[in-house]
N, C-alpha and C positions, 0 to 999 in steps of 0.2 A: 195585193200582189199588183203588178201592173205586165203587161205581157212585152213593152215596149222597149222594157230592163231585160228581158230574154234575148232579142234579136230573134232571126228565123237563124235556127240550128239545124243540123242534122247529127244521128245518134248511131253510126257508124260506128259497128264492134269490131275491134282485134280478131283476127284470126291468125291461126297459127299456118306453118307452110302446106300441112297436110290438107287443111282447109279450101288455101284457095284454088286447087284444082276442082274443088266441088262447087265454090263460087263462080267460075267460069263457066260452068256447066249451066247454070239454070239460077242460084240461089241470088244472084245480084237484085232478080228483081222484088223477091220473098223481103231481102233487107230495106230495101225502100219503100217496099208497103208500111211495113214495120218502122222506119222512121217516120213516114206522114203520120201515121196512128199514133206515134209516140207525142208528136208536135201537136196535134189535135187534143188529145188528153190534157197536155199542160195547156193549151188554150183556156182550158175547161178550169183546171185546177186551181189555177193562179189568181183566178177571180173568184173561186170559192174559199182561200187561205187567206184567214187576216193576217199581215206579216206582224208578228208580235217579237219581245226579246226572247222569249221561251222556242223560235223556232228551230235551234238546234235541241232542244229535250227529248228524249227518250219518247217519252209518252207522245207529244206535239206529231214526231218523226210517223210513231205507229197510226195516230189517227189520219196521218196526211196518206199514208200507203195504203190505207184501208180505203180512202176515199179515192186513188187512184186505182185499184182494181174495179171500185164498183162502177167508175165512169167506164174504164178497158170494156168491162162485159157490157155496157149499154150500148156503146160506139159498137162493138162486134154486131149485137143484136140488131141493131138498126142497119147495119150494112148486110147481117144476113151471109156473115162469114165465119170460118171457123179456125178458130187459133189455139194449137197447142199449148200445156201446160209450160213448156220453156221459152215459148216466145211470148205469152202474159208477163214473165219473170221477167225476161228481156227489157221490154216497154217498160215495164212499172219501175225496173232498175234505172234506166235511163231519166226518168221522168225525176226519180229522186236525185238522182246524181247533179243533174242540172239544178234542182230546189237549194239541195243540202252542201252538193260538193263541188266540183269544179267541170261537170258537164263532162266531153268527151273524152278527157283525158283523166278520169276517176279510175277505170278501171287500169290507168296505168301505172299510177299511182298507188293501188293498191297492190299491183304485182310486184314480187318481192324479188323476181328475177331481172326486172327492168333496173339500171341504175343509172340510165341517164332518158330525159325527156326532151326531144328539140322540136319545137313549133313553127316551123319556116312558113309562115301565113296559113290561111283556112283550111287551106286543101292538103297540106302536106305537113302530116307528124312524123316523124322518126325516133327510137327509142334505140341504147343501145342493151344488148345481152350479150354476157359472158366477153366484152370487150369488142364485139360487133356492133356495127350501125346497121338497122336494120329498116323500112320503111312499112309504117303500118295502115290500117284501113281506117282507123278512125279519122274525123274529118269535122271541122265546126263549116257552118251553113255558109259564113260571110265575116268581113270584118270587126263588123259590129258584134257577133258573139265572140270574137277571142276578146275584144276590150270589156264586154261583159265580164269573163273568167278574170281575166287581168285587174279589174276592180275588187272582183272576190276576192283577190288573193291578197291584195295591198292596203286596203282599205281599213283591215284592221291592225293592221301594223302602223296605220297611220304616215303612210306614205303618197305619193300621190305621183302619177304621170300624165303628162299632156304634151300640146305639142311646145310650151314654152319650156318644159323639162320630159325628154322623151327617153329616157331610160333611167333605169331603177334596180338595185340590187336588194333582194327580201328572202324572208323566209316562209316556208309552209311550217302547220304546227309540229308536225313533225321532224322540224330541223332541216328538212331538204331545201337546199340553197337555190334560189331563182333568179335569173336575170331575165329584164323585158327589155325591149326596144322597140319602138311603132315608130311607125310613119311623122315627119320626113325623114327620119335616120334609116329606118327599115324603109327600102325601096317597094317591097313584095306585098307588104305588109304585117303584122303586129308579129313579132317574135317572141317567144316563151324559152328560155333553155331553164331546165330543172335538172340538178345534179340531187340525185337522192343517196341517203345514207342507209344503212341497215340500224335496224329499231334496235337491237342488240349491237353494240360496239364487235367490230372484230377483235380478233384476240392473237397472240402469236402462234398459236396453234392453225388458228384458219390460215394464216398467210405463209407459215410452211407445208400446209395441204396444197395452197393456190400455186404451191413455186418460188414464192417472191423471193423467200431465201430460205435458208436449212436452217436446224437446230444449231449446229454451232453459230454461226452468222450470229443468231438471234439472241445467245448467250451471252455473245461478246458485243453486240448492244446494251443489252440489259446492264452491265458490268460498266457502261461505258456512262449508261443515263447513272449508276448509283453510284458510280464513280465523279461525278460531277463534272462531266468532257461538255463543252459545250458543241453543238451539233447543229449543224446547217442539212435540212433534205432538200435536194435539188432535183430538179425536174420539169420534164414538159408538160403541158395540159393533158389532164387523164391519164396521168401515169402514177397516181396511188399518194402522191406527195403527203394531204390530210391524213391516209388510211393510217400509213407509215408514222406520222406524227404524232396520230392518235393511240398507236402502239407502245411507241417511246414513251411517251408520258404517262404511259401507265405502269412504268417501272419505277415513277418517282416514289419514294415513302409516304407513307399515309400524316406524317409527323410534318411536312413540309408546309409551307404556306405556300401556294402554287396562282400567282396573276394572268391569265389568258387574255389575249387582246386579239381584234379579229372585226372585219368588216360584217360578217355576218358569221353568229355562233356556230361552229362545226365540230369544234375537238368537243369531244366527250370524257370528259375525265368522271371515273369512277371515285376520287379520291374524296374525304369531306371539308379539307380547307383549301377550298379553290374561291377564287373571287374572279367571276367572269365578265370582260368590259366589251363593249361594243362602239363602235363609229357612229357616228349620225351625221345623216346629210343635212343640208340646211334645211330650212321650211319655206314658206310660201314667199316670205318678205325677204329670203337671201339671209337670212342669219341663225344661228342656231350650229351651226357647222361642228363638227369635232372630230377630227381626223386620227388615224392610229399614230402619227407622231404626238399628237396632244395626250392620248392615252400611255403611250410610252412614258412619256414623260411624268405623267402623272402616277404611274405605277411607281414609279422611284421612292415615291414618299408612301408605299401602302404596305412596307416592308416584307416584300417578296423572298421568298427563299429560290425561288425559281420565277423566271418570267418565259412565256409562251406565247410569241408573235405568230398567229397563224400564216400569214405571208408580208413579207417586206417587199414593198411596190414603189418606195420614194425614199423621202428627207426622213421617213423612221428609221431606215438604215443605219444611219452616225449614231441615234438614240441608243439601239439595240447593243451597237458594239460597245458603246461607252457603258452599257449595263452590264454587257459580259463581263468589262473591263475594270466593274469598281466592287465585286464583291457578289455579283451575280452567278458564279460558276453553276456550271449545269443546265443553262439555258435554252431553249430551241426555237427555232424557227424553220420557215420554208422557202424557197427562191424558184423563179422559173427559168430555168436554163437547161440546156442541152449535155454541157459535162460539166466536172466540177471547175476547169480552168474558168470555162464561161462564166460561172455562178461569180468568180471572184471579179471580173470585169464588170458583169452585173451590179455587183455591189460598190465596186468603185464610183460607176457611173450615177447608184443613186444618192449615195453621200452627197455629193456635188448637187444635188438634185433638193438637199438640205437648205439651200442658200448660205452655208457657212463657207467662204473660200480659204481651204486647205491645201498646200502642194501635193502631189500624188505622193509620194513618200509617204506622208503624215498619214493618206488615207490608208493607202496600201501597211503600216507600221500598227495599225489600229486595228484591221482585219486581221494579218497575221497573231497579234496578239490576242484578239481576242476567240477567235474559231480554234477549237481543237479539231474537226472530224468532219467532213464532206460525204453525206451518204446519196449517191444519186442512183433514181428509178427510173425506169423506164418502159413506156407501153410497146411491147414486141410485136412484131406484125401478126402473131395469132391472135393479138388482142390482149395476150396476159401482160401481168406487171410483174417485172423483175428489177433486183436489186442489182446493177451492175458496176458499180464501184464504191469502194467504201476507202476515202482519201486523206490520208493526215496533211495538215498546215504545218510543217516545222519552222516557220521562222521565212524572214527576208534575207534575202544575196542579191548583194547590190540594190534595184531598184526593184525587184522581182520577188513575190511571193511563192515560194516553194513549196510544191507538192510534193509527196511520195503515195501511190498507192500502197496499201493494205492489202486490199482484196479485189480481184478483176472477175467479173463474170464470162468465161470461155465458150463461146457456143461451139454445139457439135451438130449444127447439120439441124433436121423435121426427122418426128415420127412419122407413121402410115397416116395420121391424122391431121397432121400439118403440123404439130405442136412442135415452138422451138426447143430445141435438148439443148441440155448445156449446165455447167454448175459455177460456184462462185466458190474461185481458188485462191489461196491467199501466193500472194509474189514472194514472200519470204524474206521479209521486212517488219523488223518488230516495231510499233509506234513507239513515241519518244515519252508519250502521257502515262506509259504504263506505273510508274512511280505514283504520279499522281490518283490515280485508280488505288495503288497499293496504298494510299495514305488516309485513304476513307474506306479502309479495312475490308477489299475486294481484291481478289485474284485472279489473273487471266494467266492460266497455264501457258508457258510460252512455245510449248507443243502445239499449239493452236493454229501458229503461223506457218507451220510445215504440212500438217495433217488434212486438212479441208478436202472434205470427198474421199477417205479411205477410210479402212475400217476400224482406225483406232479413234476412239471419241476422248479427247482431250476432257471434257467435262464429267467422265464416268466418275464413281465415287473410288476414292483411293489415288487419282492421278497428280 
């Protein structure tokens, strides 16, 4: 191993709110001393451990840890200082993270309470916890160290990032989504954004517990999926679109063949008959680029019962609409938009990006006949995610696609903890596609559209 590849790095550990006051009272110097010791230890260790293909083998890591602890003891003895057992562990773990994991962000990746990690240059690392963004005490030493960690992330995936290709999307071994952008595009230094996903996919019960939706709405959406209703999940960045898409896709029967199409595989299906497709960027010669649109077109030849597109962003919107219109009922996708009406406008714009010149009315006819239901999700001011609207597309009236809201979230202020209060209520309108659901052997009680939030449960036995 070569020290040059590691650069000069810091091993600052993240702390919670209670510890910050303690740090201000004198622990900053102690932490810096530990950082310096960890750096000294790494300088020695990387020269004594040969790089092999078995670097990540458990026995190899155990030997490395033993060597690190031996060197720590030696350095402490030479410096005639005392370290507690906890501090020794912190130093050894920091060195192990640098060699085998992802340096200063390793503990954040292992923290289940962290849902997003944002590196804004070497000295500014932020995380999202419970929907709130907070700054951590973790730091890289310099841009070179950040670039080294970036290389550790993307090299196993066959991706590259340099001045000629300064941005890349990738994913970590646990499925977390990574976006990387470096200078000259990132002016203040390399930037890393990591969207983490639960090791165990969230379930309907989890979303009900979090207040994203209630039991009646969850059952309604389950029946829509079982009844092969085409659903578009709409929402802003970080609103929970992919999470909701995962839950909706879990309702698809085990007997059906599913093809998922994404830029970076995020949809976590539990069914066995699933084909997962992922787009591919161009290689260093600028060849081999496979787009989402290419995969959607190819998926039509794979005999899918359902097609799930992680997110429509461009010309693939036209192919997705055509798939929904040609026998692939019950397909699902997501889109970035603030309201159901905005999502239709964005879809129309994306179809125009396909390069096929179609009149606006023809595009709107495609949209109106392909999509049955739009589920709008939103991240509220308190950081929680909620389904705020469920709207049905009922057709074309003149040149305008007509929407009707079936359920709307009514906010009733905040509780004493600052949490948004409210509930998803029926508008009294019954969807036109209920007969389609019934044709697939499912039944939606009409009382559902009148009793949301009341003591009457329309899905109780005997109703």
